[in-house]
C-alpha positions, 0 to 999 in steps of 0.5 A, a space after each residue: 571389570 578386570 584387566 585392560 577394559 577398566 583402562 578406557 572408563 578410567 582413561 576417560 575420567 582421568 582425561 575429564 578430570 584433568 581438563 576441567 582442573 586445567 580450565 579452572 582457577 588452579 589452571 589459570 594460575 599455573 599458566 600466570 606463573 609459567 608466563 612469569 606473572 608472579 614478579 614482585 611489583 614495585 611497592 614490594 620491592 621498594 619496601 624490601 630495599 628499605 628493610 634491607 637498609 634498616 638491617 644493615 644499620 642494625 648491624 652497624 649498631 651492634 658491631 659498634 655496640 660490641 667493640 664498646 663492650 670489649 673496650 669496657 671489659 678491658 678497661 675494667 680488668 686493667 684497673 683491678 688488681 690481677 690477683 682479684 681476677 678469677 684465674 689472674 696471678 696470685 
């Protein structure tokens, strides 16, 4: 079989395969997704909000820690003799 006569059985098998896939679990999952059934539930939304709040708290703590480190570095640099610091006046 060569040429156009191969198209008829090929089309038949592709159509049957497509129908079987569409009627199976994959087809049901795709239809559920198209209908908007993949919305996250309230429990997941609550956990996500909690994680975001914790992340904001960690960011705040990190910012405070950074400010304290800068203050400590300035305090230590000021208390030492400028000639002892690398790059300081000799």
